[in-house]
N, C-alpha and C positions, 0 to 999 in steps of 0.2 A: 412610436417605437418604444418597447419596454426597456427599462434600465438594464436588465439582464442581457438583452439582445445588443444594447449598445456596448456593454462590457465585453461580450464575446466577440463582437465585430472589431475590437481593438486589442484583441489577444491573438497571438500566433495560432493559426489553424492547425488542426491535427493533420498528420501525414495522410495521403491517400490510403495507404495500408491500414492505418488505425480506423479511418472512416469505413473502410471495407469490412473490418472485423465488427464494428458497431452494427453494420447492416446485417452481417451474418448472424450475430446474436439474437436480433429481433426475429430473423427467420427460422432459427434453429434451436433456440433455447427457451425454457419456460420462464426464465428469470432475467431478461435482458437488462432489467434495472439494477442488476448487480455490477454492471460496468461503471467504472467511475465517472465516465463522461469526458468530453474534450476539455473543458475548462479545468476540472480537477486534475486530468492527465497532464496538461500543460504545466501546472503547478508542480507536479511531481518531477517532471523533466527539469524544471528551473531549480528546484531545491536539490536535487540529486547533482546537477552540474555545479551548484555553489559550493558543495562539499569537496569537489575535486573528483568525485565519482570513480575512485579506483576499485572500490568493493562495495556492492550493494546487496541487500537481501530483501526479498519480497515473500511475505507469508500469506498465501491465498492468491493464486494466479487466476483462477476461474478459467477463462478462455484465452488469456494472454493479452488482454487489452491494456491494462495498466502496465504490464510487463513491457510492452513496446515503448511507452512513454518513459519509463525509468531507464531502459536500456539506452534511449536516445539521449539521455542526460550523463552517460558514463563518458569519462575521459579516454584518452587513447590508451589501449590495452586494459581497459577496465572490464570488470566481470560482474555480472548480476547472478546471484544464486537465487532462483525462485522455487517455491515449494507449494504444491498443490495436492491435497489429500485425495481428491477424486481421480482415480485412474482413468475414468472414462473421458476425462478432458485432455489427456495427454496428446493424442494425435491432434486435436484442434490447436492446442497451444503450440505444438511443433510447427504445424503448417502456418499458423499466423505469424509466428516469429520469422519464418523463412520468407514469407511474402513481405514482411517489413524490412528485411535485410539485416537483422539484428541477431540472428540465431547463433552466430559465432561468439557473440558477447554473453550468452546466457547459458547457465548451467541449470537444467531442469530437473528437479527432484520430485518424485512422485511418492507420497506417503505422508505420515504424521510428522509435521515440522518439529514438535517437541522432542521426538526421538531422533530426527534426522540431523538437525542442526548441530547438536554436540559432536556427532561423528564427522560431519563436514568441516567443522572448525576445531578440530581436536588439537589441544595444546595451543591454541591461538587466542590472544587476547587483544583487545583494541585494534582489531584488523578491519572493521566495517566502518564505512563513511556514512552510509545512508540505509536506512531500513523503512519498509512500509508494511504496516500490519493491517490486514483486511480479511481476517478468517473468523473462525468460531468465536463468537462474542463472549462466551462464557469462559473462554481461555485468554482473554485480552491481556490480563495481568501476567499470566504464565508466559505468554510470548514476549511481553515487555521485559520481564525479569530475565528471560533467556537471552535476550539480545543485549542487555545493559552491559555485562562485562566484555562483550565482543566490540562495543562502539568505541571509536577513538574519541578523545576529547575534541569537542567541536563538531562531532558528528550529529546527524539529525535522524530521529525516529518520528515517523508520522503514522497516526493510528486513525482509521476511518470509522465512520458511523457512530461518533461519540454523542450525537444528539438524538439519535435513534427516533427519527420522525417527531421530535419534540417531546417524546414521552418522559425524558429525564426531568422535565419541568414540573411534572405532577405525579410524585411517587404515590400518593394516596390513591389517585384514580388508576394509575398503571402499576399493578402489583405483579406482573409477570417477572419471572427470573432474569431474563435478559436485560430488562430496564434496570433492575436493581443492581445487577453485576456492572452494567456500563456506568451507571452513576457512581458506584463505589470506586470503580477504576478511575473516573475523572477526579474524584475527591483525593484519591491516593497520589496521583501525579501532581495535582495542585500543591501537595505538601511533600513532595519528593525532592530533597536537597540535592540530588544528583543531576538535575535538570532545570533549565529555564524553559518555560512552556508558554504557548499562545493557542487558544481555541479559535478556530475560524468557522463561520457560518457559510461554509462551502458544501453544496449538496446535503449530505446527511450529517455533516459536522466532521472536521478534522482537527486533531490535536497534534500540534507540532511541538516537538521536544528537542531542545539543543543540549547535548550531553556536556556536563561541566568537568 
């Protein structure tokens, strides 16, 4: 048995609905690897629940897989605002959330999160308990800075893909813009006095930031 298999066998399994979405993505999308996977998904549930989960934000829903896990971590009467830029995914997200029984907890926003979030949280500060950023990597810092004034003290921001298939380890070899932007973002957060952070080697890398 592989160590990863042992770990997953001792982790709470994904719901049947989440597993069905994963199968659907492999059959109907060109990039099923964009799903966060069961292990990372369960971590999102746990972290969201640990914050109290009254208000959560997801930037980059894709087909709603990670959305389900975050919604499952919400407390009673909690709400998840999820933002997806691709309007072609709207019907799939809505269907998958209904199958998982979490549609009533989720406000789905289709469009550019950078322009939508300020209007959704107009005149609100420190309202968000949990945020998951998994969208355009070139706007990682923009999304992070957008969320920061909305996060309550003790809230958690999780940023995905911060290892970028290990490319951030060798900037001389990997000179593409995305790798440079992700590395610069990681360095920025490491020196950001507004958070305490820990980077985890989970799938493509997670950066977990606790807001001070």
